Backbone bond lengths (Angstrom), bond angles and torsions (degrees), N, CA, C in turn:
res aa  C-N    CA-C-N  psi(-1)  N-CA   C-N-CA  omega(-1)  CA-C   N-CA-C  phi
1 X - - - 1.462 - - 1.524 109.59 -
2 X 1.333 116.04 128.63 1.456 121.25 -178.32 1.525 110.04 -74.84
3 X 1.326 116.54 130.23 1.462 121.16 -179.12 1.522 108.95 -91.66
4 X 1.327 115.28 126.48 1.456 121.53 178.36 1.531 109.56 -69.81
5 X 1.340 116.12 127.15 1.463 121.11 -178.24 1.520 111.55 -59.36
6 X 1.329 116.57 -40.17 1.463 120.53 -178.26 1.529 111.00 -67.96
7 X 1.322 115.92 -38.97 1.467 119.99 177.04 1.523 110.19 -63.93
8 X 1.329 116.76 -37.68 1.464 121.61 177.98 1.522 110.96 -62.72
9 X 1.324 116.36 -43.18 1.468 120.60 178.72 1.528 110.74 -61.41
10 X 1.337 116.04 -42.78 1.470 120.31 179.54 1.530 110.62 -64.38
11 X 1.338 116.78 -43.07 1.465 120.64 179.58 1.526 111.05 -63.27
12 X 1.321 116.00 -43.07 1.464 119.95 177.95 1.527 110.84 -64.11
13 X 1.325 116.08 -35.51 1.456 120.32 177.83 1.518 112.18 -63.95
14 X 1.333 116.40 -42.24 1.472 120.80 178.84 1.527 110.39 -63.04
15 X 1.322 116.46 -43.86 1.472 121.07 179.36 1.531 110.29 -63.59
16 X 1.336 115.87 -44.12 1.470 120.52 179.34 1.519 111.22 -61.03
17 X 1.328 116.44 -43.62 1.469 120.51 179.76 1.529 110.78 -62.32
18 X 1.334 117.24 -44.57 1.468 120.96 179.93 1.529 111.16 -61.62
19 X 1.338 116.28 -41.52 1.472 120.32 179.07 1.520 110.96 -65.72
20 X 1.342 116.43 -43.34 1.469 120.55 -178.11 1.526 112.13 -65.11
21 X 1.327 116.91 -36.20 1.468 119.56 179.26 1.527 111.22 -57.12
22 X 1.330 116.46 -37.50 1.464 121.02 178.11 1.526 111.27 -85.64
23 X 1.322 116.37 -47.80 1.466 120.92 -174.51 1.524 112.16 -60.60
24 X 1.331 117.33 -42.71 1.460 120.12 -177.88 1.525 112.50 -75.16
25 X 1.325 115.77 -8.05 1.473 119.18 173.38 1.523 111.45 -76.38
26 X 1.334 116.41 -10.49 1.469 119.17 -179.32 1.521 112.62 -83.56
27 X 1.350 117.37 -18.97 1.465 119.74 -173.89 1.520 111.30 -104.72
28 X 1.324 114.24 148.59 1.456 121.12 -179.74 1.507 110.01 158.92
29 X 1.319 116.69 -159.80 1.462 120.06 178.84 1.523 111.21 -61.79
30 X 1.345 115.31 -28.30 1.463 121.81 173.11 1.520 107.82 -120.80
31 X 1.338 116.96 112.58 1.458 120.37 -179.91 1.525 110.60 -81.72
32 X 1.317 115.18 137.82 1.466 121.27 -177.98 1.525 109.66 -125.90
33 X 1.304 116.16 161.83 1.461 120.79 175.27 1.528 108.89 -96.03
34 X 1.332 115.12 160.80 1.467 119.98 177.01 1.526 110.25 -59.65
35 X 1.331 115.85 -39.55 1.460 120.24 179.17 1.512 112.14 -61.03
36 X 1.330 116.99 -42.84 1.465 120.64 178.84 1.522 110.83 -62.76
37 X 1.310 116.31 -38.79 1.471 119.93 -179.04 1.523 110.65 -64.97
38 X 1.333 117.47 -51.28 1.461 119.96 -178.61 1.526 111.45 -65.31
39 X 1.313 116.75 -37.28 1.462 120.28 178.74 1.518 111.11 -63.92
40 X 1.353 115.50 -42.38 1.461 119.55 -179.15 1.524 111.55 -68.64
41 X 1.340 116.62 -39.27 1.460 119.91 -177.29 1.526 112.32 -74.73
42 X 1.336 115.98 -35.83 1.463 119.25 -176.99 1.527 111.64 -85.83
43 X 1.336 115.97 -46.50 1.468 119.47 -174.49 1.524 113.96 -99.11
44 X 1.352 115.77 -16.66 1.464 121.23 -177.49 1.536 110.57 53.45
45 X 1.360 116.11 41.94 1.457 119.84 -175.33 1.527 113.53 -94.65
46 X 1.317 116.09 -2.38 1.458 120.17 177.31 1.524 107.76 -136.90
47 X 1.330 115.71 99.92 1.461 121.43 -173.84 1.528 112.49 -58.77
48 X 1.332 116.92 -37.59 1.456 120.19 -177.94 1.524 110.76 -66.21
49 X 1.338 116.29 -45.84 1.460 120.38 179.66 1.526 110.21 -65.66
50 X 1.314 116.81 -41.33 1.463 120.63 178.29 1.520 111.03 -59.11
51 X 1.325 116.45 -43.80 1.459 121.12 179.16 1.521 111.31 -63.02
52 X 1.334 116.14 -45.80 1.473 120.71 -178.30 1.526 110.86 -63.27
53 X 1.319 116.06 -46.63 1.472 120.15 -173.87 1.527 111.43 -79.80
54 X 1.327 115.97 -56.06 1.462 119.57 -171.60 1.522 112.96 -74.52
55 X 1.330 117.58 -38.76 1.461 119.59 -175.33 1.526 114.23 -93.94
56 X 1.344 117.06 -17.18 1.462 119.17 -176.12 1.535 112.76 -118.18
57 X 1.318 117.50 -60.08 1.470 119.32 -170.96 1.524 113.76 -80.04
58 X 1.322 117.92 -42.56 1.457 119.93 -176.54 1.533 112.54 -63.95
59 X 1.335 119.29 -49.45 1.472 117.71 177.29 1.525 112.49 -62.09
60 X 1.317 116.50 -34.91 1.468 120.02 178.52 1.524 110.44 -65.39
61 X 1.327 117.29 -43.24 1.464 120.61 179.28 1.522 111.77 -64.97
62 X 1.322 116.40 -42.13 1.468 120.14 178.80 1.522 110.17 -64.33
63 X 1.331 116.91 -41.18 1.463 120.83 179.10 1.532 110.49 -64.27
64 X 1.331 116.64 -40.84 1.469 120.39 177.16 1.527 110.58 -59.46
65 X 1.333 116.53 -42.25 1.460 120.91 179.65 1.530 111.09 -64.48
66 X 1.311 117.30 -42.36 1.472 121.21 179.52 1.525 111.02 -64.10
67 X 1.322 116.25 -46.41 1.466 120.75 -179.00 1.530 110.15 -63.71
68 X 1.328 116.61 -44.44 1.459 120.20 178.86 1.518 112.42 -60.63
69 X 1.328 116.91 -43.40 1.467 120.94 178.18 1.525 110.76 -62.29
70 X 1.332 116.56 -46.01 1.467 120.88 180.00 1.525 111.60 -58.11
71 X 1.329 115.90 -51.05 1.462 120.38 -174.71 1.529 111.74 -67.72
72 X 1.327 117.12 -38.14 1.462 120.30 -179.96 1.526 111.40 -64.84
73 X 1.324 116.89 -46.06 1.465 120.49 179.76 1.525 110.25 -67.77
74 X 1.327 116.91 -39.33 1.471 120.26 177.28 1.524 110.49 -59.04
75 X 1.334 117.16 -43.87 1.456 120.98 178.51 1.521 111.98 -63.06
76 X 1.325 116.56 -43.01 1.461 121.13 179.28 1.527 111.01 -60.77
77 X 1.325 116.77 -45.16 1.466 120.80 -179.08 1.528 111.38 -66.71
78 X 1.325 117.05 -40.54 1.468 119.95 178.72 1.525 110.92 -64.99
79 X 1.322 117.13 -38.83 1.461 120.14 177.80 1.521 110.95 -64.70
80 X 1.330 116.30 -35.46 1.455 120.95 178.61 1.526 111.03 -67.58
81 X 1.326 116.31 -45.04 1.464 121.30 -177.80 1.519 111.53 -69.28
82 X 1.341 115.92 -44.27 1.462 120.74 -174.87 1.525 113.59 -85.49
83 X 1.348 116.00 -5.86 1.463 121.07 -178.30 1.530 110.71 53.03
84 X 1.304 114.63 40.44 1.470 121.07 -177.96 1.514 108.01 -139.95
85 X 1.321 117.22 115.07 1.461 121.14 -177.26 1.521 112.84 -74.18
86 X 1.339 117.81 -1.87 1.463 121.05 177.03 1.529 111.85 -97.85
87 X 1.323 116.93 -1.77 1.467 119.82 -178.43 1.528 110.40 -76.91
88 X 1.321 115.37 140.66 1.471 121.57 170.34 1.522 107.13 -158.16
89 X 1.345 118.79 167.46 1.461 120.00 -174.73 1.526 114.44 -56.81
90 X 1.334 117.05 -32.83 1.459 119.26 179.97 1.512 112.20 -75.05
91 X 1.316 116.84 -46.03 1.461 121.81 -176.08 1.523 111.42 -68.93
92 X 1.327 118.15 -34.92 1.460 121.40 -177.07 1.527 113.53 -87.40
93 X 1.319 117.67 4.75 1.460 120.22 174.05 1.514 115.63 89.39
94 X 1.332 117.61 -5.46 1.464 120.31 -177.42 1.531 110.58 -62.71
95 X 1.331 116.85 -48.50 1.470 120.25 -178.15 1.520 111.55 -64.20
96 X 1.341 116.50 -39.52 1.465 119.35 -179.06 1.516 110.68 -70.19
97 X 1.341 117.20 -38.03 1.464 120.16 176.15 1.512 111.58 -61.76
98 X 1.342 115.96 -42.07 1.468 119.88 176.11 1.525 110.35 -64.20
99 X 1.327 116.30 -35.45 1.461 121.06 -178.32 1.525 112.19 -65.50
100 X 1.329 116.17 -38.25 1.465 119.35 179.65 1.522 110.31 -59.44
101 X 1.338 115.90 -47.80 1.462 119.33 179.60 1.525 110.60 -65.73
102 X 1.319 116.43 -39.32 1.462 120.16 -178.75 1.526 111.48 -65.07
103 X 1.329 117.44 -42.81 1.462 120.11 -178.07 1.519 110.76 -68.39
104 X 1.335 116.62 -32.26 1.469 120.06 175.93 1.520 109.98 -63.19
105 X 1.347 115.95 -44.64 1.469 119.91 179.17 1.520 110.77 -65.95
106 X 1.331 117.02 -47.06 1.464 121.01 -175.60 1.528 112.40 -63.16
107 X 1.322 117.39 -38.28 1.461 120.33 -175.22 1.517 113.46 -94.14
108 X 1.329 117.13 -32.67 1.460 119.59 -175.20 1.522 113.50 -101.12
109 X 1.350 116.97 -34.68 1.470 119.63 -176.87 1.525 110.28 -138.95
110 X 1.338 118.02 64.49 1.465 120.94 -176.59 1.524 114.65 -60.94
111 X 1.322 117.26 -16.46 1.466 119.64 179.90 1.528 111.70 -72.62
112 X 1.342 117.06 -11.12 1.462 121.13 -178.11 1.530 112.58 -102.84
113 X 1.334 117.27 20.06 1.468 119.39 -177.01 1.532 113.25 -63.03
114 X 1.316 118.04 -21.12 1.466 120.20 -179.58 1.531 111.95 -66.52
115 X 1.335 117.03 -25.75 1.471 120.23 179.14 1.530 111.06 -106.06
116 X 1.325 115.85 16.19 1.462 121.35 -178.95 1.531 112.94 -55.31
117 X 1.349 119.79 -44.03 1.466 119.13 179.92 1.532 113.67 -59.22
118 X 1.321 117.21 -34.51 1.469 119.93 -179.48 1.528 110.09 -67.66
119 X 1.341 116.60 -46.54 1.463 120.17 177.93 1.526 110.38 -62.87
120 X 1.324 116.50 -39.52 1.465 120.81 179.31 1.526 110.91 -62.99
121 X 1.328 116.88 -37.07 1.464 120.71 178.22 1.526 110.96 -60.31
122 X 1.331 116.22 -45.19 1.466 119.16 179.97 1.527 111.17 -65.95
123 X 1.325 116.46 -38.80 1.455 119.82 176.98 1.519 111.83 -62.30
124 X 1.332 116.50 -44.42 1.455 121.15 178.38 1.517 111.95 -65.75
125 X 1.339 116.50 -38.22 1.465 120.46 -179.84 1.527 111.30 -65.22
126 X 1.321 116.46 -40.42 1.470 120.37 179.09 1.527 110.04 -64.29
127 X 1.336 116.49 -46.25 1.473 120.66 179.88 1.525 110.90 -61.80
128 X 1.327 116.97 -43.83 1.459 121.25 179.97 1.527 111.01 -63.60
129 X 1.329 116.52 -39.31 1.466 121.03 178.93 1.522 111.12 -63.13
130 X 1.333 116.36 -40.63 1.468 120.24 178.85 1.525 110.53 -63.06
131 X 1.339 116.11 -43.25 1.464 119.94 178.25 1.529 110.31 -62.18
132 X 1.329 117.74 -42.00 1.462 121.72 178.13 1.527 110.40 -58.96
133 X 1.325 115.58 -47.84 1.464 120.38 -177.58 1.525 111.01 -62.20
134 X 1.327 115.74 -44.42 1.463 120.30 -178.67 1.534 112.00 -68.62
135 X 1.331 116.38 -29.90 1.470 120.17 -177.14 1.527 112.83 -89.24
136 X 1.337 116.69 -5.20 1.462 120.24 -175.25 1.528 110.65 -88.82
137 X 1.304 116.40 123.36 1.460 122.71 174.52 1.519 107.01 -153.43
138 X 1.351 114.66 94.40 1.463 120.54 -170.98 1.531 110.46 57.07
139 X 1.324 114.87 43.51 1.461 121.76 -176.13 1.514 110.02 111.81
140 X 1.331 115.18 165.63 1.465 118.96 178.73 1.524 110.10 -68.67
141 X 1.313 116.35 125.13 1.457 121.60 179.74 1.530 109.51 -100.54
142 X 1.340 118.13 112.19 1.472 121.08 -176.89 1.517 113.83 -53.35
143 X 1.342 116.70 -37.84 1.458 118.91 -176.93 1.521 112.88 -73.28
144 X 1.333 117.61 -12.18 1.464 121.23 179.13 1.527 112.23 -96.03
145 X 1.340 116.42 -16.76 1.464 119.89 -174.68 1.524 111.27 -66.80
146 X 1.331 116.07 -49.50 1.463 119.65 -178.90 1.525 110.63 -63.82
147 X 1.331 116.81 -42.03 1.465 120.04 179.55 1.530 111.01 -64.01
148 X 1.326 116.67 -42.43 1.462 120.57 177.74 1.523 110.31 -64.20
149 X 1.345 115.68 -40.47 1.460 119.84 178.80 1.509 112.45 -62.94
150 X 1.335 117.06 -40.71 1.471 120.74 177.68 1.520 110.34 -61.06
151 X 1.337 116.87 -44.32 1.472 121.11 -179.18 1.526 111.10 -63.81
152 X 1.339 116.29 -46.67 1.473 120.43 -179.70 1.530 110.49 -64.30
153 X 1.330 117.13 -42.89 1.462 120.52 178.11 1.530 111.49 -60.37
154 X 1.331 116.52 -39.58 1.465 120.38 179.97 1.524 111.14 -64.36
155 X 1.326 115.95 -45.04 1.472 120.37 179.71 1.525 110.81 -63.28
156 X 1.328 116.01 -49.09 1.468 120.03 -178.21 1.525 111.39 -67.12
157 X 1.338 116.32 -35.21 1.465 119.77 175.61 1.519 110.87 -61.90
158 X 1.335 116.15 -37.89 1.458 120.24 176.46 1.523 112.17 -63.79
159 X 1.333 115.62 -38.39 1.475 119.75 178.40 1.525 110.15 -64.96
160 X 1.333 116.47 -42.55 1.462 120.26 178.45 1.528 110.82 -61.46
161 X 1.341 116.28 -44.20 1.465 120.52 178.85 1.522 111.21 -62.70
162 X 1.323 116.69 -40.77 1.471 121.32 179.23 1.525 111.13 -61.56
163 X 1.354 115.49 -48.69 1.466 119.49 -179.76 1.525 110.51 -63.30
164 X 1.332 116.33 -41.16 1.465 120.77 179.90 1.523 111.38 -63.32
165 X 1.329 116.23 -36.77 1.466 120.43 179.29 1.525 111.28 -71.13
166 X 1.315 115.77 -42.07 1.469 120.28 -178.83 1.524 111.86 -66.18
167 X 1.325 116.43 -29.85 1.473 120.03 -178.68 1.528 109.10 -119.67
168 X 1.319 115.83 45.91 1.465 121.99 -175.93 1.524 112.77 -61.44
169 X 1.329 116.61 -26.32 1.463 119.20 -179.57 1.519 112.10 -70.81
170 X 1.338 116.54 -16.06 1.462 120.26 179.81 1.532 112.44 -108.09
171 X 1.309 116.97 -4.32 1.461 120.47 -169.96 1.521 113.36 -66.49
172 X 1.331 117.55 -25.04 1.461 119.84 -177.01 1.523 111.82 -58.65
173 X 1.323 115.37 -35.49 1.468 119.46 -178.73 1.530 111.95 -69.41
174 X 1.332 116.89 -18.84 1.461 120.25 -177.69 1.528 113.13 -108.72
175 X 1.338 117.65 3.00 1.462 120.54 -174.41 1.534 112.51 -62.54
176 X 1.335 116.71 -44.40 1.462 119.65 179.14 1.520 110.79 -61.05
177 X 1.316 115.42 -40.99 1.459 120.39 179.92 1.529 110.64 -64.68
178 X 1.319 117.84 -42.31 1.462 121.85 -179.18 1.530 111.84 -61.48
179 X 1.319 116.91 -30.59 1.462 121.35 -179.14 1.529 113.00 -89.37
180 X 1.315 117.09 -0.66 1.461 120.07 -178.33 1.517 111.07 69.12
181 X 1.318 116.07 68.99 1.460 119.84 -173.52 1.522 111.84 -123.42
182 X 1.335 115.05 146.44 1.460 121.53 175.93 1.524 112.19 -101.59
183 X 1.322 116.12 3.75 1.469 120.37 179.00 1.519 109.89 -63.02
184 X 1.300 115.98 144.29 1.474 125.35 177.37 1.531 112.90 68.92
185 X 1.329 118.51 5.71 1.464 119.47 179.50 1.523 110.34 -73.97
186 X 1.328 115.68 145.22 1.465 121.55 -174.37 1.533 110.18 -128.65
187 X 1.329 114.57 -175.66 1.463 119.37 177.16 1.522 111.71 -61.74
188 X 1.326 117.74 -26.94 1.468 120.25 177.72 1.529 110.77 -61.75
189 X 1.331 116.47 -39.18 1.468 120.51 177.74 1.523 111.03 -69.11
190 X 1.339 116.30 -39.30 1.465 120.41 176.70 1.522 109.78 -60.84
191 X 1.328 116.22 -46.52 1.466 121.10 -179.35 1.525 111.53 -62.89
192 X 1.339 116.21 -33.27 1.461 119.78 179.28 1.524 111.21 -68.38
193 X 1.336 116.69 -42.88 1.463 120.28 -173.29 1.516 113.73 -86.10
194 X 1.319 117.86 -30.75 1.463 119.81 -169.17 1.531 112.72 -62.10
195 X 1.321 117.05 -36.30 1.475 119.64 179.28 1.521 110.28 -65.97
196 X 1.344 116.27 -46.60 1.462 120.23 178.62 1.527 110.89 -61.81
197 X 1.328 116.04 -39.95 1.467 120.06 -178.60 1.527 110.99 -65.12
198 X 1.318 116.88 -46.05 1.466 120.27 -179.22 1.524 110.53 -60.42
199 X 1.334 116.37 -46.21 1.466 120.76 179.93 1.532 110.41 -61.92
200 X 1.338 116.15 -49.06 1.462 120.14 -177.22 1.518 113.13 -64.72
201 X 1.331 117.23 -42.04 1.471 120.52 -178.29 1.531 111.73 -70.39
202 X 1.324 117.41 -35.59 1.470 120.10 175.95 1.526 109.78 -65.43
203 X 1.342 116.63 -43.22 1.462 120.14 177.36 1.532 110.56 -60.36
204 X 1.330 116.37 -39.86 1.471 120.47 179.04 1.528 110.51 -61.37
205 X 1.322 117.05 -41.34 1.469 120.60 179.25 1.532 111.66 -64.97
206 X 1.330 116.16 -31.82 1.469 119.89 177.22 1.532 112.17 -72.61
207 X 1.328 116.61 -15.23 1.464 121.01 -177.65 1.535 112.75 -95.59
208 X 1.328 117.39 9.83 1.462 121.37 -177.71 1.522 111.65 -54.35
209 X 1.321 116.85 -51.89 1.471 120.49 -176.87 1.520 111.15 -63.72
210 X 1.329 116.77 -42.38 1.466 120.45 -179.61 1.521 111.24 -62.36
211 X 1.332 116.46 -43.34 1.465 120.40 179.85 1.525 110.72 -65.41
212 X 1.326 117.66 -37.73 1.462 120.96 178.15 1.530 111.19 -65.73
213 X 1.320 115.94 -41.12 1.469 119.83 -179.17 1.524 111.01 -65.27
214 X 1.323 117.78 -38.55 1.461 120.53 179.67 1.529 111.85 -60.31
215 X 1.330 116.21 -29.19 1.462 120.05 179.05 1.523 112.22 -65.39
216 X 1.330 117.34 -20.96 1.456 121.52 -178.37 1.520 112.21 -78.18
217 X 1.334 116.72 -13.42 1.456 120.65 -177.17 1.517 110.60 106.86
218 X 1.330 116.79 156.42 1.460 121.55 -175.40 1.524 112.30 -63.07
219 X 1.334 117.44 -42.63 1.469 120.41 -177.88 1.517 111.23 -63.56
220 X 1.338 116.37 -44.82 1.472 120.08 179.70 1.520 110.48 -64.27
221 X 1.331 116.70 -38.82 1.469 120.47 179.58 1.529 110.70 -64.14
222 X 1.322 116.40 -40.80 1.475 119.92 178.15 1.526 110.59 -65.24
223 X 1.317 116.76 -40.33 1.466 120.36 179.29 1.523 112.30 -64.16
224 X 1.327 116.33 -25.31 1.465 121.23 177.21 1.524 112.07 -86.78
225 X 1.333 116.58 2.17 1.460 120.80 175.88 1.512 115.29 92.88
226 X 1.324 117.78 12.81 1.456 121.09 -179.63 1.525 110.92 -90.63
227 X 1.312 115.86 138.69 1.459 121.48 168.97 1.526 106.52 -81.93
228 X 1.324 117.37 101.96 1.462 121.89 -170.20 1.522 111.62 -60.32
229 X 1.320 117.09 -46.38 1.468 119.73 -176.79 1.525 111.51 -65.57
230 X 1.342 116.01 -40.96 1.464 119.94 178.88 1.520 110.71 -66.58
231 X 1.342 116.40 -40.32 1.467 121.07 178.28 1.522 110.41 -62.97
232 X 1.324 116.05 -45.83 1.465 120.87 178.74 1.528 110.95 -61.21
233 X 1.327 116.58 -40.05 1.466 121.19 179.72 1.527 110.93 -65.65
234 X 1.339 117.16 -42.54 1.470 121.14 -178.84 1.522 111.08 -64.55
235 X 1.334 116.77 -45.38 1.472 120.36 179.91 1.520 110.60 -64.90
236 X 1.335 116.10 -41.20 1.469 120.28 179.11 1.523 111.02 -63.12
237 X 1.340 116.82 -40.74 1.461 120.60 -178.78 1.527 111.16 -62.12
238 X 1.332 116.71 -41.44 1.467 120.37 179.10 1.533 110.15 -66.70
239 X 1.327 116.35 -41.60 1.472 120.41 178.87 1.521 110.93 -61.97
240 X 1.314 116.31 -45.66 1.468 120.65 179.40 1.524 110.62 -64.02
241 X 1.323 116.63 -40.81 1.465 121.38 179.34 1.524 111.05 -59.96
242 X 1.327 116.61 -46.68 1.465 120.74 -179.54 1.526 111.50 -63.96
243 X 1.330 116.53 -47.15 1.467 120.21 -177.10 1.517 111.82 -69.07
244 X 1.327 116.50 -42.16 1.464 120.30 -175.54 1.525 111.89 -68.19
245 X 1.329 117.47 -40.68 1.467 119.03 -179.42 1.524 110.97 -67.94
246 X 1.331 116.82 -37.24 1.472 119.90 176.69 1.521 110.63 -65.69
247 X 1.329 116.20 -42.96 1.467 120.92 179.42 1.522 111.09 -64.00
248 X 1.313 116.48 -37.57 1.461 120.26 -179.14 1.521 112.09 -60.46
249 X 1.327 116.90 -33.16 1.463 120.58 -175.46 1.525 112.82 -86.67
250 X 1.344 117.56 -40.03 1.475 119.05 -173.50 1.520 114.36 -118.27
251 X 1.330 118.60 -8.12 1.456 120.41 -177.11 1.515 111.20 96.48
252 X 1.331 116.05 -172.77 1.463 121.12 -175.08 1.526 110.98 -79.17
253 X 1.322 116.05 120.56 1.463 123.04 173.65 1.528 106.58 -124.89
254 X 1.312 116.43 109.98 1.460 121.27 -173.26 1.531 112.76 -91.32
255 X 1.313 114.58 163.30 1.466 125.93 166.73 1.523 116.07 74.42
256 X 1.336 119.63 -10.01 1.470 118.90 174.33 1.526 109.12 -61.54
257 X 1.337 115.66 -43.51 1.455 121.38 -179.70 1.511 114.21 -72.51
258 X 1.306 117.42 -6.31 1.466 121.70 176.16 1.525 110.75 -98.64
259 X 1.331 116.12 -46.12 1.466 121.21 -174.38 1.525 112.21 -71.97
260 X 1.327 116.83 -49.63 1.470 120.40 -172.32 1.532 112.93 -63.37
261 X 1.349 119.97 -47.17 1.470 118.31 178.51 1.528 113.89 -58.61
262 X 1.340 117.09 -35.16 1.465 119.46 178.52 1.523 111.02 -64.90
263 X 1.328 116.26 -44.31 1.464 120.04 177.32 1.526 110.00 -64.29
264 X 1.333 115.72 -38.97 1.458 120.58 178.87 1.522 112.43 -60.44
265 X 1.329 116.80 -44.54 1.466 119.56 179.53 1.527 111.78 -67.59
266 X 1.330 116.92 -32.93 1.466 120.39 178.09 1.529 111.22 -65.94
267 X 1.328 116.68 -39.09 1.466 120.84 -175.23 1.526 113.34 -91.79
268 X 1.341 116.69 -32.39 1.458 120.50 -170.13 1.526 114.09 -113.85
269 X 1.343 117.41 -8.09 1.460 119.21 -176.16 1.518 111.04 86.51
270 X 1.316 116.50 -164.57 1.467 120.61 -173.67 1.522 114.13 -99.76
271 X 1.321 117.37 -3.09 1.469 121.17 -178.56 1.530 110.01 -72.74
272 X 1.333 116.21 118.50 1.469 120.46 -178.32 1.528 112.60 -67.06
273 X 1.323 116.89 -14.23 1.469 120.22 174.46 1.520 110.33 -59.06
274 X 1.343 115.83 -29.83 1.459 120.77 -179.95 1.534 112.31 -107.34
275 X 1.336 117.11 -35.38 1.468 118.32 -175.68 1.528 113.21 -70.84
276 X 1.331 117.23 -30.57 1.477 118.50 177.66 1.534 110.81 -68.70
277 X 1.340 119.66 -51.21 1.477 118.48 175.90 1.531 112.32 -59.43
278 X 1.341 116.78 -38.74 1.464 119.64 178.10 1.524 110.68 -61.34
279 X 1.331 117.15 -42.89 1.460 121.01 -179.37 1.529 111.38 -64.83
280 X 1.324 116.66 -36.83 1.470 120.18 176.69 1.527 110.06 -60.15
281 X 1.330 115.74 -49.39 1.467 120.94 -175.26 1.523 111.70 -72.40
282 X 1.334 116.15 -50.79 1.462 119.20 -174.51 1.523 111.81 -73.51
283 X 1.337 117.49 -31.43 1.466 120.23 174.92 1.516 110.55 -61.70
284 X 1.338 115.70 -41.04 1.467 120.40 177.45 1.525 110.58 -63.17
285 X 1.336 116.80 -43.02 1.468 120.67 -179.37 1.518 111.31 -64.74
286 X 1.333 117.30 -45.14 1.470 121.60 -177.71 1.527 111.26 -59.52
287 X 1.324 117.02 -48.13 1.471 118.07 -176.60 1.524 111.23 -73.31
288 X 1.320 117.12 -32.32 1.462 120.38 176.89 1.523 110.71 -62.77
289 X 1.323 116.67 -44.90 1.468 121.02 178.99 1.531 110.27 -67.72
290 X 1.336 116.92 -42.43 1.470 120.75 -179.78 1.525 111.38 -62.00
291 X 1.332 117.19 -40.99 1.460 119.84 179.51 1.517 111.14 -67.73
292 X 1.332 116.72 -38.19 1.464 120.01 177.64 1.527 110.82 -63.62
293 X 1.328 117.04 -41.03 1.469 120.77 175.47 1.526 110.49 -60.57
294 X 1.322 115.51 -43.64 1.463 119.68 -178.39 1.517 113.79 -62.00
295 X 1.320 116.79 -33.75 1.465 118.67 -177.45 1.532 113.36 -93.90
296 X 1.359 116.42 1.51 1.467 118.55 -179.55 1.527 114.57 -121.53
297 X 1.341 118.87 -36.57 1.472 119.93 -172.63 1.522 113.19 -71.94
298 X 1.322 117.76 -20.66 1.463 119.85 -178.24 1.510 114.38 -92.98
299 X 1.329 116.20 7.14 1.462 119.31 -178.27 1.522 110.86 68.74
300 X 1.328 115.72 -121.44 1.460 120.06 -178.75 1.521 111.94 -74.88
301 X 1.344 117.16 -18.04 1.465 121.54 -178.72 1.528 108.95 -97.57
302 X 1.327 116.27 122.56 1.459 120.75 -179.31 1.524 110.51 -90.03
303 X 1.319 116.11 133.53 1.462 121.92 178.56 1.533 107.84 -99.28
304 X 1.334 118.36 123.39 1.468 120.39 -179.88 1.519 111.96 -57.55
305 X 1.312 116.25 146.02 1.460 120.52 -178.19 1.524 110.98 -63.72
306 X 1.341 117.40 -29.43 1.456 120.63 176.79 1.518 111.77 -61.67
307 X 1.332 116.42 -36.37 1.471 121.48 178.14 1.527 110.07 -69.88
308 X 1.335 116.70 -43.78 1.469 121.07 178.99 1.521 110.41 -58.51
309 X 1.329 117.48 -45.96 1.457 120.75 -178.46 1.523 111.89 -67.75
310 X 1.324 117.33 -32.84 1.465 120.22 177.20 1.524 110.72 -66.90
311 X 1.335 116.42 -40.75 1.462 121.05 179.54 1.527 110.76 -64.46
312 X 1.335 115.88 -40.07 1.471 120.38 -179.42 1.532 111.20 -80.34
313 X 1.326 115.96 -43.05 1.459 120.67 -173.36 1.509 114.99 -76.73
314 X 1.333 117.55 -31.37 1.461 120.47 -179.87 1.520 112.87 -55.96
315 X 1.337 118.63 -54.77 1.470 120.03 177.28 1.528 112.85 -60.35
316 X 1.342 117.08 -35.21 1.464 120.42 179.04 1.527 110.04 -64.44
317 X 1.335 116.57 -40.81 1.459 121.10 177.80 1.526 110.87 -63.89
318 X 1.324 117.30 -43.99 1.463 121.02 178.51 1.524 111.14 -62.38
319 X 1.329 116.48 -37.93 1.463 120.86 177.16 1.531 110.47 -61.77
320 X 1.335 116.82 -46.40 1.459 120.44 179.70 1.521 111.09 -65.51
321 X 1.320 116.35 -38.95 1.456 121.07 178.84 1.517 110.43 -62.30
322 X 1.322 115.68 -40.29 1.468 121.04 178.30 1.526 110.95 -69.11
323 X 1.315 115.38 -40.94 1.467 120.64 -178.40 1.515 111.45 -67.77
324 X 1.345 115.81 -38.48 1.454 120.94 -178.01 1.529 108.65 -108.10
325 X 1.297 115.73 66.99 1.455 121.78 -174.13 1.500 114.85 -59.34
326 X 1.356 117.35 -23.26 1.462 119.88 -179.55 1.511 112.20 -75.05
327 X 1.360 117.95 -8.56 1.454 120.81 178.85 1.512 110.71 -89.87
């Protein structure tokens, strides 16, 4: 039986992700061995190791994987809808729109944090809609999307700064979130996001055919019986849902949705049957590795994963912008 190369890559990705979830739990301010980790988790014979691994590192690693998967798939779907390979949740304003709603909840009504992802979704949807409207001129214009996203991000960033200034006495509790950090995250955060992630990622997998058809162009999609505007709206809603719920839990983490889809198309081609699963797996790996770097390279000082991704993703974005000068 002939083995599909793309299927092999996906299988290797799943194995790599599973290994990294355990392996990266060994590194940190206290380095542990694989044996100590399994012994603590299975036998619970070392309370300190159990606390470090089970209550601190493992939930953080799982959360990093969920957030990375969400953002990568969201970026892929937005690029498909907007026909712009530079689109991602951060650049198109989705993450910042979700952030505005999240910061309002965190600073003004912290008792409502359990429904934070829902409010973040509406914030992201509003921001995305504004970008769509501004970028629309006889159809979505790729060269207007990034410019519209920059403008919307600037406005929403100003709103966040204003709210933060007005409630500066409470801002300390939201500082980690504002920087896009996984520090102090627990199983409660994993439990909050995992349901939204499963729902959103399953919906994304159901949209494979629709996303592929959109690549053919609006006229071809209509000839195949698709309602183009409704299809675009459905794909956008799933993308916003994935990005906004992830942002609500950990804050703004940029460029995952830009980098991973590009690598996915290079390795897997343009068929969303393969690029969506690849984005789920590789997005999880990218953010997991980035978060581990953030909590280890600075010694006693932890660098938020949002900062790590900005340092890595910024030059990558400039490279793509230079390469695709018509955008």
